[in-house]
N, C-alpha and C positions, 0 to 999 in steps of 0.2 A: 277252081276259081282263080282269077288273076290276082296276084298279090302285088301291091305296089313295091317297087324296089326301094331299099333303104339307102339313106345317105352314106357315101363312102367315108369311112373313118380311118384316119392315119394317126401316127404317133409323132410327137415332137422329139427333139434331141434328148430331152430329159425323161422321156417315157410317158409324158402326159398326153392323153388322148384328146384329139380335137377333130372337128368336122369341117370339111371344105364348104359345106352349105352355109349360106348366110343365116343368121339367127333372127332376122327381122320377121315380124308377124306376117308380112305380106308374102314372104317366101316359104312359109311353113307348108309341108305336104299334108299334115294332119291338123285340121282345125280343132278348136276347143270342143265344138259340138261332136265332131267325129270321135275325139278322145273320150268324151263322156259316154257316147254310145258304145264304144268298145269296152269300156269299164263296166257298163251296165250289163252287156251281154256276158262277159266273163264272170261277173258277179252272180248272175242268174244260174250259172253252171256249177256253183259251189253250194253244198248243202249247209244247213244251219250248224252242223257239227264240224264244219271245216273240211269235209271230204268232197271230192269231185263227184258230181251227180252222174247217174248212169246215162243221162241224155248226152253227155259229152262223148261217150263211146259209141253212139249210134252211127250207122254208115253215113248219114247225111252230114255229120259233123267232121267227116274226114278232111275236107278242104281247110277247115279251121285248124285241125291238128297238124296238117302239113304246113300251113302258113306259120304256125307257132314254132316249128322245129328249129329254125335259125335263131330265134330268140332264146329257146331253151339251151341250144349249144353255147350261145354267148354267156348265159347265166351260169351254166354248169362250170365254166372255167373260173368263175368267180366264187362259187359256193364250195365250201369244204376245202378251201385252198387248192382247188383243182383236182381233188382226189375223190375217192369213193366215199359215199355218205356213211356207210357202216364203219369203214376204217377211221374216218374222221371222228365219229362218235366214240370209237374205242380209244383213240388218242386223247380226246377230251376227258374221258373217264379216267384214263391212266394219269393224266396230269392232275385231275382233281384228287385222286387217291394219293399221289405223291405229295401234293400240297398239304393234304390233311395229315399225312404221316410226318412230314417235316414240321408242321405246326405242333403235332403231338410230341415229337422229339424235342422241340425247343422248350415246350412246357415242362417236359421231364427233366431237361438239362437245368432249367431255372430252379426247379424243386431240388435237384441234387446239389446245385451250387449253394442254395440257401440253407442246406442242411450242414454245410461245413461249419465248424464251431465258431469261427470269428463272425461270419455273416449271420448265423443263427442268433448269437448273443446280441449282436448289434440290433437286429430286428426286434428281439425281445425287449431290449432297453428302449427302443423307439416306441414300442407299444406301451410300455410303462409310462413314459413321458406324456404320451398323448392321453392315456387314461387318467393321469393325475391332473390334467388340465383340459377336460373335455370341452370347455367353453372356448378354448383358443382354436384358431384355425390350424389345420394340419401342416400348413407351410412353415410353421415355426421350427420344425425339426427335420433333420436328415439322419439316415442310419450311419453313425460313426461312433467314435469313442474307443477306449481301451477295453479289452476283454481280459479281466484279471482272473486267471484260473486259481489263484492262491486264496481268494476271498472265500468266506464260509459258504456263500450261496453258490459259488462256482464249484466248490468241492462237492456239494450235494448234487449239483447238476451232473457232474462227471460220474458220480456213483450211480445215478439213475440211468445214465446213458453212457455206457462204457465206450472208451475210445476205440474206434474201428477204422479200417481203411476207408477212404472216400470212394464214392461211386465212379463209374466210368461214364463219360458224357458222349453223346452221339457226334457233336460238332467239336472239333479240336479247338482248344484255347491257346492263347499266346502267353508265355511266362512273362511276368512283369520284370523279372531280373535278367534272365539270359535270352529272352525273346524266342526260345524254342517252342515248338508246337507240342501239345500234350493232350491226352484224353482222360488220363487217370487222375482223379482229384485226391488231394491230401485231406486227412480228416479235419485239419484246422484251417488251412489256407485254400482259398478258391482260385487265386490268381498266380500261383507259383507251381512250376512243374515239380514232379516228385523229387528230383535231386535238389533243387533250390529250396523246396519246402522242408526237406529233412535238415538241411544246413541251417535254415532260419529258425526252425523249431528247436534245434539243439542249442543254437546261440541264444535264443529267447530264454531258455531255461538254464543257461550256463551259470555256474557259481565258481567261487574261488575263496581261498582262505585269506581274508584281508584283516585279520585281527592285528591290532596295533598300528594299522595304517590310518592316516589322517587325510581326508579329502575335502576340498573346497569346491562347491558347485553353485553357480549363480543361476538365478531364475528358476527355482525348483518348487514353486508353489503348485503348479498344475502340469498336467500332460507329460511331456518328455522329461523335463527336469525332475518332476516329482517321482516318476517311476525309476529314473536313474538313481536318485537318492535312496529310494526304498531298496533297490537291488543292492546297492553298496552297503547299506545298513544290515541287510540280511546276510551279507557275506562277512560281517563282523567289523567293518570299517567304522571309524568315527567320522561323522559327516557334519560339515558346517554349510548351512544353506542360506543363501541370501534371497530376499524377495522384497518388492515394494509393499507387499501386503502380508506382513509376518503373522498377523492374527489369523487370517484365513489359511495361510500355510500351516500354522500350528494346529488349527482345527482339523485339517485334512490328515495330517500325520497322526494326530491323536485318535482319529477314527479308524485307523488300521487295526485289524484283528490282533496283531502282535505288537501293538503300540507300547505296552508295558515293557516288553523285552527290548525294544529299540530306543526308548526315550532317553536312556542314560548315555547314549552315544550320538545323540542328535542335538544340534544347536541351530536355531533359526535367528538370523540377523536381519533387521529391517534396513534395507538399503535401496535407494533409487539410483541406478547406474547413470542416470542423466545428471546427477549431482556429482561432478568430478571431485570437488573439494571433499565431500564426505567419503568418496571412494578412496582418495589418497589417505585420509585419516584412518579409515578402516585397515588399509594395508599397513600403515605404520603401527597400529595397535596390534595386529596379528604378528607382525615381525618382532615386536617387543615382547610378546607374551607366549607365543607358541614355541614349543620345542622344535617342531619341523612340520613340513607338509610333504605328503607323498604324491599327491596328485591335485591338479587344478583342472576343473572342467568349466570352460567358458560356454555355458549353455544358454544364458539369457539372450533372447532374440526378439527384437521388435520388428516383425515382418511388416506390419502396417500400424500406423498411429491410430489409437482409439481416443475418442473424445471423452470428456469427464463423465458424461451420462453413462457410458459403458461400465464404469466402475462404481456407480452410485450405490448399488446394493451392498458394497463392501465397507462403505465409510463408517456406518454406525459402529460396527465391531472394531474397526481399526482405530477409531478415536476414543474407544473405551476399553482398552485391553485388560484393565484390572477387573472388569466385570466378567471375564471369562473363567471357566472352571480351572482348578489347579492343574489338571492334566494338560491344559492348553498353555497356561501361563508359564509353567516350568520350562517349556521349550523355547520361550522367547527371552528368558533372562540373559543378561550379559554373560559372555563366555566364562568370565572369571567367577561367576556366582551360579553356575549350573551345578549339577550333581557333583559330589566330591570325586567320584570316579572319573568324570570328565576333566575336572580341574587337575587332578593328579597326573593325567596323561598329557593334557594339552599345554599346561603352563609350567614354566620353570619353577615358579613358586608354589605350584599346586594350590591347595586350599588354605595355605598357611598365612601368617600375617604379612608375608612379603607380597601377597596379591594386592591389587589396588583396593582402596577403601570402598565400602559399599555405596558411598555417595557418588562415586565416579561412574560415568556411563560408558557404554561400549565406544561411542564416538565422543571425543573430548568436548566438543561443542554442545553436546546434548545435556539437558538438565535432569533427565531421568532415564532409567534403563530402556524404556520403550519409546523414547523420543524419536528414534529413527523412523518408527512406523508413522508417527504423526508427520514428521518432516517429509516423508515420501508422499503424503497426501496433499501437500501445499499446492503443487501445480494444479491439482484437481479442483481445489477450492478457490483458486485465483480468478479474479475478474479482469485480469489484464487484457487489454484489447487485442494484443498479438496472438492470444490463444483462441480467438474466435475466427472460425473459418467456414467456408461453404460446406465442407465435408463433415461438420459437427453433427448434423442430423437434428431431429427434434424428438419430443417425448414419444411420438408414435413409432419412431424407429427403434426405440428401446423400451418395449412394453414392461411395465412393472412386474417383478417376480416371475418373469418368463426366462428360465435358464435352460441351457442345453445339457447334454449328457455329461459334460465336464463341470457343471455348476457355473458356467460362464454366461454372462448376459447375452441374450439373443440380439443380433444386430440386423435390423431390417433396412438399412440404408441401401439405396439403389445403386446401379452400376456406376454412374458417373460420380458417386460420392465415396467410393471405396478406393483407398490408396493402391490396392493391388492392381487396379486397372488404370491408374493414372499414368500419363505420359510426362515427359520432361517439364513442359511448360505448365503442367497442372499441379505439380507437387509443391506444397507450401514450404516456406523456409523452416518453420519449427519441425515439420515432418522430416526434412532432410537432416537437420541437426540431431534430432532424437535418434533416428535410425543409425546414423554414423556413430553417435556417441555410444549407444548400447552394443552395437555389433562389432565395432572396430576399435574405438578409442578406449572403452572400458577394458576389453581383453588385453590391449597393449599395456595399460597401466598395471593391471593385475599380474600379468606375466613378468613384467619388468621389476615391479616393486617386491614381489614375493619370491623372486629368484633365490635370495639367501635362505629362505625356509626350505626350498627344494634341495639346495645344496647341503643343508643340515641333516637331511634324512639319511639314516644308516642303510637304507635299502639299496641294493645294487642298481635298481631302475626306479626312476621317478617319471611322472607322466604329466603332460599338458595336452588336453584335448580341446581343440577349437571347433565348436559345433558350427558347421557351415551348411551349404546347400548347393544344389545344381545351379542356382542363380548366380553363384560366384565363379562359374567356369567360363574361361575364355573359349574353350574348345567347342562349347555347345552353342547352338543357334539361339539368338535372343530376340524376343518380341520387343516392341518399343515400350512396354508397360513396366511399371515399378523400377525405373533406372536407379533410384536411390538405394533400394534393397540390393540390387545387383552390385552396385559400387561397394557397399558395405561388406558384403560377403567376399567379393574379390579382394578387398583390402585385408580381410582376415586371412584368406588363403595366402596372400603375399607375405604376411608375417610368418606363417608356417614355413613357406618356401625359403624365406630369407634366414630365419633363425634356427631352424631345426638341426642343421649340420653342426653348428657350433655348440648347441646345447647337448647334443649327443656325446660330445667329448667329455661331458661332465655327468653322464648317466641319465640325462633328462631326455625323454622321448616325446617330441612334440609332433602331433598330427592334426590334420583337419578331417572332419567326419561329416558325411552327408547322412541325414537321418532317414531318408526314404520318404515315400509319399504316404502321408497319414491323414491329411486334411485337404479338402477342396477349399482353397482360399477365395473362390469367387463369391460374390454376394449371395446371400441365402436363397433368394428366389431362383437364381441361375443354378446353384448347387442342387437344389431340390429337384428342379426340372431334369437335370442330368441324371440324378439318381433314379428317378421314376422312368424316364424315357429310355434310358440305356441299361437299366437294371444294374446300376453302378454303386459300388462301394470302393473306397480306397483300398489298395491291396495289403497295406500294413496298418498296424495300430501303434499307439504311443509306447507300448511295451516293446514292440519290435524296434522302434526308434531308439528307446533307452538302451536296449541291448547293443545296438550299433555304437552308441556313444561310449559305453564303458568297455566294449570289446578290446580296444587297444590296451587296456589295463589288465583285464581278466585273462586274456589269452597269454600275455607274457608271464603273469603270475603263475599260470598253469603250465609253464614250460615251453610256450611257443616262442618262435624266433622274434626278437625285438624288431619293431618297425618304427621308423622315424622319417619325418619330412615327406609324408605321403598324404594324398587326398584319398580317403577311403570311402568307397561306395559299395554297399552290399558286402561288406567285410573284405573287400579287395581294393588294392590301389587302382586308381583310374587317372585319366588325363587331367591336367590342370585347366 
C-alpha cells in the first residue's frame, strides 16, 4: 500500500526539532478523523492483556507493518537512551541496587555515629527531657549539652557498655578540627578524626596538681564556666566564682556527687558584671584580703542579651537565699566567713579577729552578705522604659517551667527577635552596652585591678585566660550579623595582644582562648530543623570547651612550655 510521506524534520541551532510544514489545521496531512481511525485500528490489534494480537502478524497486515517501520526506527532512538532494551533494564536494575545499597550504608553510618558516646548521651538526655514533659511540643528541645562521664549515672553507663573503638563508616567524614577526611570513628567523638579525637579526649580528662593555687573565674554558674570551675576544684585549686545568680550557681555546685569534698575550696560571689561600680568594689576587696591569685579566667560572656522573662524562673530563689539548705548557703557566704580552711588560705587575717566584722558584706555598699545577689536582679525587676525593646518577646516565647538540658529557660523568640541574627541598625543601645561591658570592659578592670594579687603569687607562672571566640578574629570572614559581639571579642583579643608581652616579664601568662563549637546560637526553631534535617549535633560539648579554657594553666603546671600572647584554638595558636 502507498504510505503518505512524512513532513521533513530538521533541527535548529540548539538541537530543537522543528518541522518546515505549517501547523495550521488547513495544511495538516492527517485530519482528526483520520487520526482517530488510525488509533482505533491500532487499538483493535492489542489484546486486553496488553500484548499484540495474532491478527497483526497475518500476511494481510504486512503493509501496515512496513508502514510502521519508519515510526519504530524513530521511536527506538528515543527509547532506552538509544540502546538495547535488555541492557537498559540491567542498567536500571544496577542503579536501583546501588541506590538501595547507598541508602542502607547511610542508615548504618547514622547508627554508627549515634552510638559514639557524646551523641548517644545527648540523644538519651533529649529523650528524658521529652518524656518528662510529654504535653510539650517536641520542638522545645535539641540534642546538646555536656556529657559528664564523672557523674554517678555516667559511671554506671560506662560499666555496662565498656569503652571500645568506634566503628568504621562507609562514607568518609570531615574532621571539625583539622578538616582531614576519615572513616574510623572515635568511641566518644563523631566529628573528629582519630588523631584529633585522641588529643581532645586526653585534654578533656587532663588533670594537674593545683593544691594551694587560687583561681578567680567569672560567669561560672552554668555550661563552660561551671565545668571549668569543677575541673579546677577537682585538681585541688581554691576557686572564687562570680555569677549574677549565686543561689542557682550554689545549688548546681552543691548537687555535684563530690560536693562535700569540694565545698571547702569553693566560694561563690554574687556579681553583675554590668555594674562597673560593684566590680571595682569587689576588686578592691579581693586586693585587700587575699594573699594572692594564681589565675584569672575571664569566662563571663554575654553572647546575646536576654530579656527579663528569660530569668524569671530564677528570681524566687535568688530573692530568698536564706531559705536554701545549709549546703547551698555555705557556698554563698562572704569570703571572709566561709569555712576556716578557706579563710586561713585566702586571707591575711585568716579567721582571726583581724578579719572584717560579720556585719560587713562582701561589697561595702551591700547591707547583707547576700545583697549582691539581690542587686544583680534589679535590672530584671526594673520597669524603666529603656529596657523595653521589640526583641523582649512575650510569655509564649518563654513557656513556664520549660527548661533545656542545662536547666536554662527555653527561648522561642523568632529569627528577627534574636540578637545573634541582628545587623548593625537592628541592635539596641542597651544590648551594645551590656555586651561590651561584660566581654571587654569587665575583663579589663579585673585584669588591671587584680594585677597586684598575681604579682604576689609565689608560683613561677601566673595565668590570665581571656575566653574569646572566632567572632573576634579579623582573619576570619564575617557575616553582617551580631557586630556588637564581634566588636567585644575583638577588643578582648586586642587586650591580650597588647598586654601579654609586658605581663610575661613578670611571670604572668596571658592568652585568649576559643572554646570551640558547643552550641547552635540560632533561634530554637532553626536549630532544631538543622539537627533533624542534617543529623546534626555540635562537635564538642561544654566539658571540651572548659578543657580548652584551663589548658593554658594545666599544661604549664604539668611541665609544658609556657605560652603567652596567643589566640589558642583547639589547643594550638592560630591567627588573630
